[in-house]
C-alpha positions as a printed Julia matrix, in Angstrom:
209×3 Matrix{Float64}:
   6.49  -10.29   19.11
   5.62   -6.86   17.46
   3.41   -5.84   15.26
   3.03   -5.26   11.66
   1.37   -1.67   10.76
   0.46   -1.49    7.04
  -1.05    1.82    5.32
  -1.88    2.77    1.62
  -0.91    6.38    1.04
  -3.84    9.04    0.41
  -4.95   10.79   -2.52
  -2.14   12.24   -4.85
  -2.85   14.68   -7.25
  -2.83   12.22   -9.73
  -5.52    9.92   -7.74
  -7.73   12.89   -8.1
  -7.38   13.2   -11.52
  -8.79    9.44  -11.92
  -5.21    8.71  -13.52
  -3.28    5.58  -13.27
   0.02    6.12  -11.52
   2.16    3.59  -10.73
   5.97    4.54  -11.16
   5.1     8.04  -11.57
   6.18   10.56   -8.81
   2.43   12.3    -8.01
   2.98   13.96   -4.71
  -0.16   14.35   -2.12
  -2.76   16.53   -2.94
  -4.44   19.03   -0.23
  -7.4    16.4     0.44
  -4.44   13.27    0.48
  -2.47   15.65    3.15
  -5.47   16.32    5.44
  -6.15   12.66    5.55
  -2.51   11.29    5.93
  -3.15   13.0     9.12
  -6.06   11.69   10.21
  -4.79    8.08    9.86
  -1.84    9.76   11.79
  -4.59    9.78   14.77
  -5.19    6.22   14.44
  -1.72    5.06   15.25
  -1.68    7.38   18.53
  -1.82    4.77   20.85
   0.83    2.69   19.33
   4.51    2.96   19.76
   6.41    2.56   16.18
   9.99    1.41   16.49
  10.29    1.52   12.64
   8.96    3.07    9.76
   9.36    1.98    5.88
   7.96    3.64    2.72
   8.21    3.05   -1.28
  10.42    5.18   -2.99
   7.75    7.47   -4.07
   6.67   10.78   -2.99
   3.3    10.29   -1.82
   4.27    7.38    0.68
   6.59    9.86    1.84
   4.69   12.55    2.69
   1.76   10.21    4.0
   4.39    9.04    6.36
   5.68   11.92    7.65
   1.75   13.63    8.21
   1.21   10.33    9.93
   4.06   10.44   12.43
   3.61   14.51   13.28
  -0.25   14.02   13.78
   0.68   10.82   16.03
   3.33   12.91   17.49
   5.49   10.52   17.14
   9.28   11.59   16.27
  12.55   10.47   15.12
  11.32    7.22   14.24
  14.06    5.13   12.0
  12.47    5.58    8.65
  13.79    3.56    5.35
  12.63    3.87    1.62
  12.71    0.68   -0.42
  11.7     0.41   -4.49
  10.58   -3.33   -3.35
   7.55   -1.21   -1.82
   6.66    0.77   -4.84
   3.22    0.49   -6.65
   2.92   -1.8   -10.0
   4.25   -0.52  -12.89
   1.1     0.18  -15.15
   3.44    0.77  -18.21
   1.91    1.93  -21.23
  -1.62    2.87  -19.3
   0.29    5.27  -17.01
  -0.78    8.81  -17.23
  -4.17    7.1   -18.76
  -7.74    8.02  -17.23
  -8.94    5.02  -15.49
 -12.29    5.66  -16.27
 -11.86    6.7   -20.07
 -10.09    3.28  -20.5
 -12.73    1.16  -18.87
 -15.47    2.56  -21.34
 -13.09    1.42  -24.05
 -11.83   -2.18  -22.42
 -15.29   -2.82  -21.21
 -16.12   -3.98  -17.47
 -14.73   -7.41  -17.75
 -11.45   -6.51  -18.95
 -10.86   -3.44  -16.8
 -11.69   -5.95  -13.84
  -8.83   -7.67  -14.99
  -6.68   -5.21  -15.37
  -6.67   -3.92  -12.26
  -7.51   -6.64   -9.94
  -5.99  -10.27  -11.42
  -3.31  -11.81  -10.57
  -1.33  -12.1   -13.85
  -2.77  -10.05  -16.01
   0.11   -8.12  -17.97
   0.34   -4.5   -18.97
   2.05   -3.59  -21.84
   5.51   -2.5   -20.69
   4.37   -2.63  -17.35
   4.21   -5.43  -14.45
   1.26   -8.02  -13.38
   0.44   -8.43   -9.92
   2.55  -11.63   -9.59
   5.42   -9.49  -10.93
   4.81   -6.95   -7.81
   4.61  -10.2    -5.57
   7.63  -11.49   -6.55
   9.32   -8.53   -5.06
   7.58   -7.56   -1.93
   7.09  -10.89   -0.25
  11.63  -11.37   -0.71
  11.54   -7.91    0.58
   9.04   -8.31    3.39
  10.74  -11.79    4.37
  14.06  -10.4     4.3
  13.76   -7.06    5.73
  10.7    -6.66    7.56
   9.78   -9.76    9.12
  12.76  -10.01   11.64
  12.5    -6.52   12.79
   8.74   -7.74   13.96
  10.28  -10.65   14.81
  12.76   -8.46   17.48
   9.95   -7.05   19.37
   9.64   -4.29   16.99
   6.14   -3.01   15.82
   6.77   -1.82   12.1
   4.7     0.67   10.1
   4.81   -0.05    6.18
   3.19    2.76    4.11
   3.06    1.21    0.63
   0.5     1.21   -2.7
  -2.7    -0.44   -3.04
  -0.97   -3.06   -5.82
   1.74   -4.1    -3.47
  -0.13   -3.84   -0.07
  -2.39   -6.45   -1.82
   0.78   -8.66   -2.71
   1.99   -8.54    0.55
  -1.88   -8.86    2.16
  -2.03  -11.89   -0.07
   1.22  -13.69    1.68
   0.4   -12.66    4.68
  -3.59  -13.94    4.5
  -2.85  -17.18    2.22
  -5.01  -15.46   -0.4
  -5.7   -17.85   -3.44
  -4.52  -16.29   -6.89
  -8.37  -16.15   -7.77
  -9.59  -14.59   -4.56
  -7.01  -11.78   -4.91
  -9.27  -10.38   -7.33
 -12.01   -9.32   -4.5
  -9.01   -7.74   -2.3
  -8.76   -4.1    -1.87
  -6.66   -1.89    0.2
  -8.44    1.14    1.15
  -7.46    4.55    1.43
  -7.68    5.88    4.93
  -6.87    2.4     6.69
  -4.81    0.96    8.81
  -4.42   -2.53    8.87
  -2.45   -4.44   12.45
  -1.21   -8.06   12.08
   0.37  -10.36   14.68
   2.55  -12.7    12.8
   3.68  -16.12   13.03
   7.05  -17.21   12.7
   6.9   -17.07    8.48
   5.11  -13.78    8.29
   1.59  -15.51    8.32
  -1.71  -13.97   10.03
  -2.26  -14.61   13.37
  -4.32  -11.82   14.33
  -5.86   -8.65   12.34
  -7.3    -5.35   13.28
  -8.63   -2.64   10.56
  -9.16    0.53   11.5
 -10.81    3.22    9.32
 -10.67    6.75    8.77
 -13.51    8.08    6.64
 -11.93    8.3     3.31
 -13.4     9.55   -0.2
 -11.11    8.9    -3.16
 -12.72    7.75   -6.86
  -9.3     5.51   -7.91
């Protein structure tokens, strides 16, 4: 059985500005490029047989810098919209910290972390789960079962949705789950794609997003 390796893109230009990015295609900023390379050093000892990213530039750039830094070349790569970040709808481009002051801490936490909180013209985490998990089962898991090490670089919420399934986290419990910037999660999974073991590797990262 292969390993499933999960990573979050590093700091984008809009992350640095504290904006909800969602489906807006913001590239990495210089710090994000530097730290994506640092993330690559965390997987130097692992073979990567297949790589996947979302359809957005910040994940593609993160993967490219990770593979270069870990001296991994000619890795087959797929870009999939199913792994895209949550669509923040009308909140896209708004400053998170200004909105926190407007909404109040409790409502702000619901907006960012709750399982089924709908933003106007956007997605809930549940909706993200409903596109990420079928893609995982149909496209990623068969490759892991075929003894391939698969690296997926995605986003905070698409990864939270996937972690919810893999680790069997409750609808309430997912509010307390964060996918840190600069982290690498390495899973061994069973036939259904559920956790057997988990290793966390982390490079120091300072992102206020």
